[in-house]
Structures are given as C-alpha cells and as structure tokens.
C-alpha distance (Angstrom), angle and dihedral (degrees) to the residues before:
residue distance angle dihedral
M1 . . .
S2 3.80 . .
F3 3.76 139.5 .
V4 3.81 128.3 -144.8
E5 3.79 114.1 -168.3
R6 3.78 135.0 167.7
K7 3.75 130.4 -144.3
R8 3.81 104.9 -102.4
V9 3.81 109.2 -139.6
K10 3.79 116.8 128.3
F11 3.80 136.2 174.6
F12 3.83 115.4 -161.1
G13 3.79 88.7 -16.8
L14 3.83 93.5 -55.1
P15 3.81 120.0 112.9
L16 3.80 115.6 -109.0
S17 3.76 93.2 -169.5
F18 3.77 128.6 51.0
T19 3.80 97.2 -161.4
K20 3.81 123.1 136.8
Y21 3.81 124.9 -172.4
T22 3.83 118.0 -156.0
I23 3.79 115.1 -171.7
T24 3.80 120.5 -174.6
E25 3.80 132.3 163.5
E26 3.82 89.8 -96.1
K27 3.81 105.7 40.4
L28 3.78 148.3 -2.0
T29 3.80 117.8 -127.0
I30 3.81 127.2 -167.4
T31 3.81 114.0 -165.1
S32 3.80 115.4 -172.5
G33 3.75 137.1 170.1
F34 3.78 140.8 56.9
L35 3.79 108.5 -135.4
S36 3.81 96.9 10.7
I37 3.79 110.4 38.2
T38 3.80 122.9 -155.2
E39 3.81 121.9 -167.4
D40 3.83 122.0 -163.7
D41 3.80 120.5 -171.4
A42 3.77 132.7 -169.7
Y43 3.76 124.5 -178.0
M44 3.80 114.3 -128.3
Y45 3.78 94.3 -123.4
K46 3.83 89.1 62.7
I47 3.80 94.8 56.4
Q48 3.80 106.8 100.5
D49 3.79 104.1 174.2
V50 3.80 139.1 6.8
R51 3.81 129.0 -152.9
L52 3.81 128.0 -168.9
T53 3.81 119.9 -157.7
R54 3.79 127.9 179.9
S55 3.78 123.2 -171.1
L56 3.78 121.4 -157.2
S57 3.81 93.2 -96.2
E58 3.80 91.1 47.9
R59 3.81 91.1 51.5
I60 3.82 90.4 50.9
F61 3.81 91.1 54.0
K62 3.84 93.8 37.0
L63 3.81 94.1 -115.1
G64 3.79 134.0 129.6
T65 3.79 143.2 -169.9
I66 3.82 118.9 -126.3
T67 3.81 121.7 -159.5
C68 3.80 116.8 -162.3
Y69 3.82 116.7 -161.6
T70 3.78 108.8 -152.5
G71 3.75 138.9 -178.1
D72 3.80 88.9 -127.1
T73 3.82 116.3 124.1
T74 3.82 96.4 -147.6
H75 3.82 96.5 48.3
P76 3.81 115.4 17.7
E77 3.83 88.8 172.1
L78 3.78 125.1 39.7
I79 3.79 113.2 -168.9
L80 3.80 122.2 -160.1
H81 3.83 104.3 -162.9
H82 3.83 126.4 -153.3
I83 3.82 102.1 -13.2
K84 3.78 131.5 162.2
H85 3.84 121.5 -120.6
S86 3.80 88.4 25.2
S87 3.81 97.5 161.1
Q88 3.84 92.3 50.0
I89 3.79 91.1 47.8
K90 3.83 91.5 47.9
D91 3.82 90.5 52.5
F92 3.83 90.3 46.6
I93 3.81 91.4 52.0
M94 3.81 92.0 48.4
T95 3.83 94.8 50.2
S96 3.81 93.4 40.8
S97 3.80 92.9 50.4
E98 3.83 91.5 49.8
E99 3.79 90.9 48.0
A100 3.82 92.3 47.5
R101 3.82 90.4 51.1
R102 3.81 89.7 50.1
K103 3.80 91.9 49.8
R104 3.81 92.4 49.5
R105 3.80 91.4 40.3
S106 3.76 89.8 -132.5
L107 3.77 121.1 163.3
H108 3.78 122.1 -134.7
T109 3.83 103.2 -137.7
L110 3.76 103.3 167.6
N111 3.82 116.9 151.9
I112 3.80 97.3 3.5
D113 3.79 108.5 148.2
A114 3.80 128.2 178.0
Q115 3.81 91.3 -152.8
D116 3.80 90.1 72.9
L117 3.83 90.3 73.4
D118 3.78 119.5 90.8
E119 3.78 121.9 -130.9
E120 3.83 89.5 -109.7
E121 3.82 91.5 55.7
L122 3.79 91.1 49.5
A123 3.83 90.5 49.9
E124 3.82 90.3 50.2
R125 3.80 92.0 52.5
N126 3.82 93.5 50.6
C-alpha cells in the first residue's frame, strides 16, 4: 500500500507549491521544486513519532499537516503540509514505522539515561 499526495496551496487555481509526498511501507519521500528538484527520503524504521495538526482553514477544506519526528541527522522533522486524508496517512505511517522496526529488529532507545538509577538499584543489579 502506498500514498501519493500533493501539497494543496493554490492561487487562482494554479499550484503555488510543487511538492509531492510519496509514502510507502518502506520509506517516505518528499519531492519539491519545479526547475530544481529536491528529494528527501526517510526510512520508516527511523520515524519515531508522528503528529497531526489541523488549523481552522485546514479543517474547512478537510486537510491536515503531519509532522514526522525521525532519528535522521539531516532532517529530524519531516513536515507534510496541507494534505488530504491526513488522519489515514498518519495511522499508516505509525503502523508502517512500527512494522519496519520489527522487521529490522531495531530498538528505540530514546531518552534512556543511566544516571536515573540510584546507587541502591545499581547495587541490587550487581
């Protein structure tokens, strides 16, 4: 299953943005530009969290903005602006990222700190 969405911003019926979002079970690709094209990829197993926001104007036009928080060093946040079917796509990204992490057997170790343990807990473990 995959989704292909475009950023929905128009002026007099003409698109102001030439951004295309391609979401598959393996990766998320953002292609932007008209004359000079830039392509940003993020593998699904690197996506750690997803947030959906809808402003008043987006709710009127049934659009949404999805923010993907990744473990990628070049793009820690990938933002998908003004897309249709935003809640379905958010759910798809969440389930696909969990499945990709399970397939790769990767461990999500964000914010684990050894300093949180007391000396008594360390003594009990040894």
